[in-house]
C-alpha positions in Angstrom: -175.1 -211.1 -0.6 -173.4 -214.1 0.3 -174.8 -217.6 -0.3 -177.8 -217.2 1.6 -179.9 -215.7 -1.8 -178.2 -217.7 -4.0 -175.2 -215.4 -5.1 -171.8 -216.7 -4.7 -169.8 -215.1 -1.8 -168.6 -211.5 -2.5 -165.1 -211.9 -3.5 -162.0 -211.0 -1.2 -160.5 -207.2 -1.0 -157.3 -206.7 -2.5 -154.5 -208.2 -0.1 -156.9 -210.2 1.6 -156.5 -213.3 -1.2 -154.8 -215.5 1.5 -158.2 -216.3 4.0 -156.5 -216.9 7.7 -157.9 -219.5 10.1 -157.4 -222.3 7.4 -155.4 -225.5 9.4 -152.8 -224.9 11.9 -150.3 -222.2 10.3 -149.3 -219.1 12.0 -151.3 -215.5 10.8 -149.8 -212.8 9.9 -151.3 -209.5 9.5 -150.1 -209.7 6.1 -153.0 -212.3 5.9 -155.7 -209.8 6.5 -154.7 -206.0 5.4 -153.8 -205.2 2.1 -152.7 -201.3 1.1 -155.9 -200.3 0.1 -156.9 -201.0 3.3 -154.4 -198.4 5.1 -155.2 -194.5 5.8 -152.2 -192.3 6.8 -154.1 -189.4 7.8 -157.9 -190.0 8.3 -159.6 -186.9 9.7 -162.3 -187.6 12.2 -162.8 -185.3 15.3 -165.1 -188.1 17.2 -164.8 -191.8 18.3 -168.2 -192.1 16.1 -166.8 -189.9 13.2 -163.9 -192.5 13.0 -166.1 -195.5 13.1 -168.5 -194.4 10.7 -165.6 -193.5 8.1 -163.8 -197.0 8.6 -167.4 -198.6 8.3 -167.8 -196.9 5.0 -164.1 -197.7 3.9 -164.8 -201.7 5.1 -168.1 -201.5 3.1 -165.8 -200.3 -0.3 -163.3 -203.4 0.7 -165.9 -205.9 1.6 -168.7 -205.3 -0.6 -170.9 -205.2 2.6 -173.7 -202.7 4.2 -172.1 -199.7 5.9 -174.6 -199.6 8.1 -174.5 -202.7 9.5 -170.7 -202.9 10.1 -171.1 -199.5 11.7 -174.0 -200.8 13.5 -171.8 -204.1 14.7 -169.2 -201.8 15.7 -171.0 -199.7 17.9 -173.0 -202.2 19.7 -169.0 -204.0 20.5 -168.5 -200.4 21.8 -171.4 -200.7 24.4 -169.8 -203.4 25.9 -166.7 -201.3 26.7 -164.1 -199.2 24.6 -161.8 -200.7 22.3 -159.7 -198.2 23.2 -156.8 -200.0 24.4 -154.4 -197.7 25.8 -151.3 -196.2 24.7 -153.4 -194.1 21.7 -154.2 -197.5 20.3 -157.9 -198.6 19.5 -159.0 -201.9 18.0 -162.4 -202.0 17.5 -163.9 -205.1 16.1 -167.3 -207.2 15.4 -168.3 -210.3 13.5 -171.0 -210.2 10.7 -172.7 -213.1 9.1 -172.0 -212.3 5.4 -168.6 -211.9 6.0 -166.5 -215.0 4.3 -162.9 -214.0 5.6 -161.5 -212.0 8.4 -160.8 -208.4 7.4 -158.5 -205.6 9.0 -157.9 -202.1 7.9 -155.8 -199.4 9.8 -155.9 -196.0 10.2 -153.6 -193.2 11.6 -155.6 -190.0 12.5 -154.3 -186.6 11.6 -155.5 -185.1 14.9 -155.8 -187.6 18.4 -159.6 -188.0 19.5 -161.4 -189.3 22.5 -162.1 -193.0 22.5 -162.8 -193.6 25.7 -159.8 -195.6 26.2 -159.1 -197.4 29.3 -155.9 -195.6 30.1 -158.4 -191.8 29.1 -155.3 -191.1 26.7 -156.7 -190.0 22.9 -156.2 -192.3 20.6 -154.4 -191.8 17.2 -153.6 -195.3 15.8 -156.8 -197.5 14.6 -156.9 -201.2 13.9 -160.3 -202.0 12.7 -161.1 -205.7 12.4 -163.7 -207.3 11.2 -164.7 -211.4 11.2 -167.3 -213.8 9.8 -169.8 -214.6 12.5 -168.2 -218.5 12.5 -164.7 -217.5 12.9 -164.8 -218.3 16.8 -161.1 -218.9 18.0 -159.7 -217.6 14.5 -161.4 -214.1 15.6 -160.0 -214.0 19.3 -156.4 -215.5 17.8 -156.6 -212.4 15.2 -157.3 -210.3 17.7 -154.2 -211.0 20.0 -152.1 -210.6 17.4 -153.2 -207.5 16.5 -153.0 -206.5 19.8 -149.5 -207.9 20.4 -148.3 -206.0 17.2 -149.8 -202.4 18.7 -148.3 -203.1 22.3 -144.9 -202.6 20.9 -143.6 -199.4 21.9 -141.1 -199.0 18.8 -143.1 -200.6 16.7 -145.9 -197.7 17.6 -143.7 -195.2 17.4 -142.6 -196.1 13.6 -146.2 -196.0 12.9 -146.8 -192.5 14.3 -143.4 -191.1 12.1 -143.8 -193.2 8.8 -145.0 -191.6 6.2 -147.8 -193.1 3.5 -149.6 -196.3 3.0 -147.0 -198.3 2.3 -144.7 -197.9 4.9 -147.3 -198.2 7.3 -148.5 -201.7 5.6 -144.8 -202.9 5.9 -144.4 -202.0 9.9 -147.7 -203.6 10.6 -147.2 -206.5 8.6 -143.1 -206.9 9.0 -142.3 -206.8 5.5 
């Protein structure tokens, strides 16, 4: 995929038609997550299974290899859990064939052990994938997601809101 083998770069997934990191404009979560990337009742019984399912969903959106996405996320988890506390995890990684930052959000049907910093089970996961060359944009996006998911009021609303569109509105401030 991508320009390396002579093919045009893969198209952006729905909702990701506004690549971030261009110029110095302020990034919004609406720039990286669309309605097809929000899963209001994901069923997973373990951290590994959650990452596998989210890798599959990310592969569908990005047209990248599911195994490569999964392996990238697992390698990042080996450095330390991306369970940031308060029932929230932000798994993330960089992929060479990706040409824009992509986000997926899942609310789990049942909280799972994610080896989080506070040892609390996780029920809200925001997956973030960035191009290999994203550099500071990746870090800025990660910080933005973390800020949004640290707001106790917003987190509680995410846990109570039904449906993908309601969750997307909450995440993007619509």
